[in-house]
NUSE-34261 format. One record per residue: x, y, z of N, C-alpha, C in turn. Coordinates in steps of 0.001 Angstrom, whole numbers, padded with zeros to 6 digits, always signed. Layout:
N
XYZXYZXYZ;...
This chain:
214
-006202-002707+003640-006651-001653+002486-008116-001657+002467;-008408-000384+003005-010428-000136+002569-011104+000781+001508;-009944+002089+001294-010755+002908-000061-009496+003332-000635;-010062+003324-002103-008910+003722-003190-010176+004923-003685;-009307+006070-003856-009732+006690-004631-009015+008048-005780;-009323+008527-006713-008195+009068-007549-009184+010131-007716;-008596+011493-008357-009015+013174-008266-007960+013751-009386;-008747+014563-010066-007731+015180-010737-007545+015958-010025;-005687+016839-010323-004848+017056-009056-005078+019013-009151;-005238+019283-010198-005424+020874-010815-006858+021169-010223;-007809+020841-009746-009124+021367-009016-009856+020237-008486;-008803+019277-007650-009667+018407-007498-010505+017481-006646;-010909+017278-008388-012194+016711-008680-011916+015359-007900;-012376+014807-007909-012996+013062-007496-013738+012228-008680;-012933+011505-009251-012599+011205-010002-013450+009585-010360;-012838+008809-009412-013947+007523-009394-013450+007016-007811;-013929+006137-006364-013908+005780-005777-014266+004644-005888;-013381+003708-004665-014057+002008-003924-013746+001597-003177;-014613+001002-002082-013760+000754-000976-014101-001047-000636;-014175-001040+000371-014785-003061+000564-015879-003270+001327;-016783-002054+001040-018034-001848+001395-018434-002837+002913;-017348-002995+003830-017424-003613+004887-018031-003006+005937;-018553-001206+005900-018237-000349+007037-018687+000829+006015;-018683+001959+006468-019551+003179+006182-018547+004123+006179;-017725+004624+005402-016003+004976+004867-016816+006601+004418;-017905+006961+004921-018278+008259+004685-017381+009541+005042;-016718+009526+006214-015914+010460+006458-014635+009793+006113;-014028+009438+005847-012495+008692+005191-012171+009664+003771;-013531+009048+003503-014135+009911+001238-013851+011151+001483;-014448+011929+002960-014313+013395+002999-013637+014206+003369;-012611+013317+004268-010985+013886+004435-010127+013733+003380;-010575+012686+002455-010318+012242+001424-010062+013756+000306;-011419+014012-000011-011499+015005-000954-011242+016662-000511;-011076+017030+001151-010567+017806+001712-008955+018483+001250;-008663+017063+001174-006971+016199+000362-006727+017178-000978;-007766+016588-002148-007364+016690-002819-007481+018688-003086;-007978+019411-002735-008878+020662-002681-006798+020905-002254;-006710+020543-001371-005062+021546-001482-003848+020948-002418;-004115+020074-003088-003439+019950-004723-002899+020852-005233;-001874+020906-005482-001669+022297-006370-000567+022352-007077;+000100+021276-006682+001190+020890-008146+001293+019281-008908;+001963+019326-009799+001892+018000-010583+003262+017195-010393;+003823+017653-010049+005502+016998-009604+005028+015184-008900;+005496+014422-009728+006297+013061-009025+006483+013294-008001;+005720+012227-007066+005862+012009-006016+004847+010850-005139;+005324+010326-004201+004401+010018-003258+004723+009924-001878;+003552+009610-000712+004148+010007+000826+003051+009441+001728;+002797+009959+002512+002067+008946+003697+001558+010024+004097;+000314+010191+004828-000612+010662+005555-000636+010130+006594;-000253+010991+007996-001225+009727+009653-002331+010750+009834;-003238+010172+009756-004580+010595+010660-004309+010285+011946;-005582+011437+012850-005784+011464+014040-006136+009768+014441;-006649+009038+014053-007065+007765+015052-005851+006977+015421;-005280+007039+014579-003367+006486+015219-003564+005054+014313;-004680+004527+013603-004541+003233+013607-004243+003230+011721;-004822+004193+011089-004933+004109+009818-004138+005449+008983;-003811+005359+007417-003261+006262+007620-003269+005986+005733;-003328+008053+005379-003556+007524+003607-002191+007758+002925;-002610+006636+002251-001232+006567+001001-001292+007445-000490;-000788+008076-001274-000870+008733-002171+000434+008756-003040;+000118+008827-004042+000827+009332-005343+000288+009887-006371;+001753+010869-006756+000730+012109-007627+001545+011285-009398;+000502+011893-010555+001488+011286-011265+000493+011843-012858;+001304+012428-013135+000638+013007-014529-000627+014158-013898;-000439+014762-013299-001733+015143-013372-003432+014530-012065;-002834+013448-011862-003941+012522-011629-003118+012075-009781;-004492+012736-008647-003957+011699-008020-004330+010436-007290;-003269+009109-006759-004185+008102-006839-003709+007762-004700;-004926+007810-003767-004871+008179-002583-005540+006566-002254;-004835+005967-001084-005681+004557-000907-005698+005024+000708;-006286+004599+001411-006647+004479+003358-006631+002951+003612;-005680+003245+004224-004847+001306+004725-004931+001213+006523;-004290+000424+006870-004114+000222+008520-002397+000413+008172;-002248+000847+009161-001031+001109+009453+000176-000159+009732;-000482-000893+009909-000253-002084+010253+000343-003244+008203;-000585-002285+007654-000255-003041+006063+001189-002555+005280;+001443-003567+005121+003426-002848+004301+002951-001086+003824;+003979-000561+003990+003190+000324+002844+004730+000755+001247;+005489-000291+001562+006233-000491+000082+004650-001198-000845;+003662-002026-000304+002889-003295-000584+001685-002361-001303;+001831-001056-000162+000374-000430-000689+001126+000992-001955;+002382+001523-001996+002818+002264-003211+002685+001357-004383;+003330-000279-003895+003558-000763-005300+001627-000684-006362;+000867-000877-005266-000835-001527-006038-001054+000481-005995;-000565+001433-005417-000440+002634-005989+000396+002903-007421;+000348+001714-007833+001687+002375-009011+001317+001873-010494;+000093+000434-010074-000343-000403-010709-001447-000086-010819;-002197+001237-010177-003369+001622-010481-003447+002767-011183;-002018+003640-011237-001935+004729-011873-001586+003778-013045;-001032+003146-013495-000412+002489-014701-001930+001789-015656;-002610+001071-014833-003917+000899-015255-004825+001494-015411;-004700+002586-014983-005929+003821-014989-005663+004851-016183;-004212+005222-016283-003209+006142-017378-003764+005157-018719;-003703+004000-018999-003969+003326-020329-005742+003505-020814;-006131+003219-019345-007420+003561-019943-008562+004551-019677;-007813+005316-018502-008865+007045-019046-008601+007810-018818;-007049+007954-019528-006554+009437-019160-006857+010428-020081;-007427+010124-021232-008438+011269-022141-009685+011548-021254;-010083+011298-020507-011444+011139-020009-010389+012298-018855;-009468+012275-018169-009652+012640-017284-009358+014650-016890;-009465+015095-017797-009234+016249-018751-010478+017070-018865;-011060+016235-019230-012963+016221-020198-014002+016119-018501;-014118+015025-017540-014613+015375-016408-015307+016724-016057;-016253+016630-016026-017335+017343-015192-017458+018178-014058;-018110+016782-013736-019020+015840-012657-017683+014947-011484;-017761+014874-010341-017716+013683-009738-017863+012529-010227;-016951+011819-009573-016794+010649-010112-017616+010162-011106;-017169+010617-012168-018102+010697-013517-017374+009069-014144;-016069+009319-013779-015693+008002-014281-015409+006411-013505;-017009+006542-013132-017444+005224-012038-017473+004082-013573;-016988+003545-014333-017085+002318-014814-015072+001606-014546;-014115+002877-014021-013429+002117-013558-013669+001554-012681;-014926+001307-011163-014481+001256-009914-014390-000452-010195;-014529-001612-010898-014341-002911-011020-013042-003108-011393;-012450-002183-012463-011174-002718-012286-010018-002526-011242;-010341-001500-009777-010175-001048-009030-010241-001964-007565;-011594-002260-007730-011815-003420-007081-011395-004653-007303;-010900-004917-007990-010364-006768-008950-008794-006072-008478;-008120-005220-008314-006450-004755-007877-006890-004792-006274;-007779-004041-005288-007159-004011-004353-007640-005235-003774;-008446-006348-004303-008969-007351-003751-007419-008531-003910;-006355-007979-005224-005300-008506-005133-004335-008165-004165;-004045-007529-003731-003449-006572-002660-003628-007021-001155;-004942-007245-001123-005345-007135+000722-004540-008203+001104;-003865-009234+000927-003374-009980+001485-001952-010185+001504;-001379-009283+002495+000031-009181+002047+001264-010486+002222;+000315-011541+002229+001522-012634+002362+001550-013994+001526;+000382-013535+000353+000227-014379-000768+001859-014262-001385;+002180-014624-002289+003357-015393-003309+003345-014197-003895;+003116-013463-004930+003070-011913-005820+003673-010726-004497;+002433-010572-003683+002902-009806-002785+003935-009953-001979;+004353-011348-001428+005879-011261-000718+006593-010810-001856;+006891-010963-003143+007825-010611-004013+007829-009609-003968;+007338-008482-003967+007375-007182-004062+007595-006669-003014;+007389-007258-001374+007843-006971-000694+009178-006840-000223;+010182-007970-001080+011106-008293-001789+012551-007206-001817;+011975-006413-002497+012549-005420-003364+012726-004145-002372;+013760-003381-002632+014016-002544-001548+013320-001402-001276;+013038-001072+000028+012009-000051+000499+012437+001273-000521;+011163+001710-000847+011424+003527-001408+010598+004801-000559;+010110+004206+000637+009243+005625+001080+009999+006012+001979;+011091+006269+002191+012485+006899+002948+012268+008431+002192;+012698+008065+001145+012870+009683+000481+011834+009989+000568;+010485+009742+000094+009450+010162-000484+009732+011021+001001;+009069+010205+002333+008187+010658+003003+009561+011603+003850;+010632+011794+003593+011389+012719+004219+011294+014304+003522;+011388+013959+001842+011030+014810+000779+009763+015440+001573;+009096+015397+001976+007913+015569+002011+007972+016602+003651;+008429+015979+004829+009041+016244+006127+009276+017894+005595;+010672+017882+004663+011883+018450+004566+010811+020017+004031;+009707+019552+003217+009055+020464+002685+008133+021417+003532;+007737+020671+004663+006654+021052+005239+007677+021888+006388;+008501+021189+006931+009597+022282+007703+009318+023918+007401;+010034+023152+005903+010939+024755+004571+009322+025899+005614;+007827+025117+004657+007105+026023+004451+006169+026538+005910;+006472+025669+007015+005345+025828+007996+007215+026810+008968;+007899+026539+009232+009116+026729+010060+009363+026022+011049;+009400+025009+010340+008967+023649+011924+010407+023588+012261;+010742+023258+013790+011858+022920+013606+012635+021290+013309;+013956+021723+012959+014648+020449+012259+014957+019121+013139;+014704+019275+014256+014593+018554+015761+013232+017341+014890;+012076+017521+014495+011086+017415+013824+011664+016404+012232;+012814+016421+011806+013113+015529+010829+013953+014841+011686;+014222+014702+012564+015106+014180+013462+014243+012373+014104;+012922+013169+014551+012316+012512+015404+011610+011478+013834;+011306+012088+012873+010745+011401+011555+011682+010373+011826;+013204+010596+011122+014215+009243+010659+013919+008118+011945;+013917+008917+013058+013687+007401+014176+012692+006494+014099;+011589+007240+013634+010376+006453+013482+010452+005357+011747;+010833+005943+011379+011878+005705+009338+012544+004644+010237;+013480+004275+010982+014584+003354+011606+013354+002340+012017;+012268+002454+013090+011574+001447+013653+010728+000850+012873;+010292+001597+012105+009339+001217+010967+010081-000097+009879;+011145+000913+009357+012300-000848+008401+012686-001358+009335;+012914-001476+010920+013277-003036+011736+011397-004082+011845;+010716-002917+011518+009455-004110+011892+009197-004566+010585;+009260-004270+009673+009578-004253+008278+009956-005907+007938;+011796-005719+008253+012435-006589+008536+011878-007809+009546;+011416-007470+010422+010886-008790+011301+009941-009580+010655;+008584-009282+010387+007595-009306+009110+008658-010100+008399;+009463-009632+007639+009838-009812+006302+010286-011767+006764;+010768-011704+007686+011905-012720+008350+010643-014218+009085;+009808-013337+009598+008554-014050+010093+007682-015123+008774;+007475-014271+007798+006841-014976+006307+006975-016129+006120;+008829-015774+005680+009946-016265+004950+009717-017924+006009;+010176-017783+007518+010155-018997+008114+008058-019683+007900;+007905-019546+008233+005835-019633+008211+005581-020505+006825;+006665-019575+005575+006262-019985+004108+007632-021015+003490;+008177-021366+004708+009191-022538+004453+008666-023659+005563;+007701-023654+006173+007579-024634+007104+005804-025343+006425;+005116-024296+005622+004434-025197+004600+005100-025718+003640;+006591-025379+003438+006155-026190+002046+007290-027336+002379;+008180-027153+003232+009397-028416+003477+008885-029256+004899;+008171-028712+005797+007514-029611+006874+006882-030577+006791;+006151-030510+005499+004961-031845+004811+006501-032748+004708;+007051-032289+004052+007823-034247+003239+009362-034013+004471;+009163-033401+005265+010288-033485+006075+009376-035472+006824;+008282-034715+007549+007262-035670+008093+007346-037030+007456;+006669-036466+005949+006770-037685+005598+008216-038874+005034;+009118-038055+005488+010548-039175+004927+010492-039759+006780;+010357-038580+007446+010822-039349+009099+009878-041207+008905;+008718-040518+008665+007846-041843+008632+007685-043061+007610;+008275-042921+006350+009045-043799+005431+010203-044674+006445;+010901-044106+006685+012165-044630+007333+011653-045093+008402;+010846-044560+009154+010977-045665+010533+010206-046846+010031;+009435-046467+009003+008616-047773+008276+009711-048891+007703;+010942-048357+007286+011518-049095+006658+012789-050257+007752;+012610-049374+008987+013258-049552+009854+012596-050615+011303;+011205-050574+010958+010255-051677+011837+010328-052945+011420;+010187-052727+009602+010482-053790+008993+011843-054794+008856;+012790-053904+008726+014386-054677+008886+014266-055768+010218;+013895-054101+011270+014399-055004+012824+012848-055733+013504;+011862-056136+012632+011120-056696+013497+010240-057807+012698;+010815-057869+010756+009549-058377+010396+011344-059445+009634;
């Protein structure tokens, strides 16, 4: 998770932005601002946008007239990204909702950047305990991505085969997700129980040595 931006939907005005400061993300932010300008709906929804570099994606959440967007690696769990956006919406709405409609210049709500940074840090490692708990919930990216694809097909006159291709892609992503979850659970089991097993074996060995040789 490298960049997070929040914008007002009705005019695409960016309200606040935050990144991990490890490199220049000006091009990413420019892409995001162009995307904000295309928003014309207040419907509550969430979805994913594939980018041209094939390594990163935009995940976004539309809620109560505000767009919450994050720029992530494709390897970062989609479910966890949407959980981050939901938590971000709750925090932002509770503290900044009154300022959203009165903001007149870009990035006027810069005071909220610290809270974004703290939330991003808590979500950076997808293997920590509280993030694993979020990953164990049901996947909810399928419905929203298919909904977006159906809308695109209807609006652009695309072919229905695009939906089949996307369904195959989603099935592949789900398989990768379950494989990752299984691997993470195995690693956590080893970290938790392997030291205990080793200690038990050592204790049994010492007892046997004392019984048979002393």
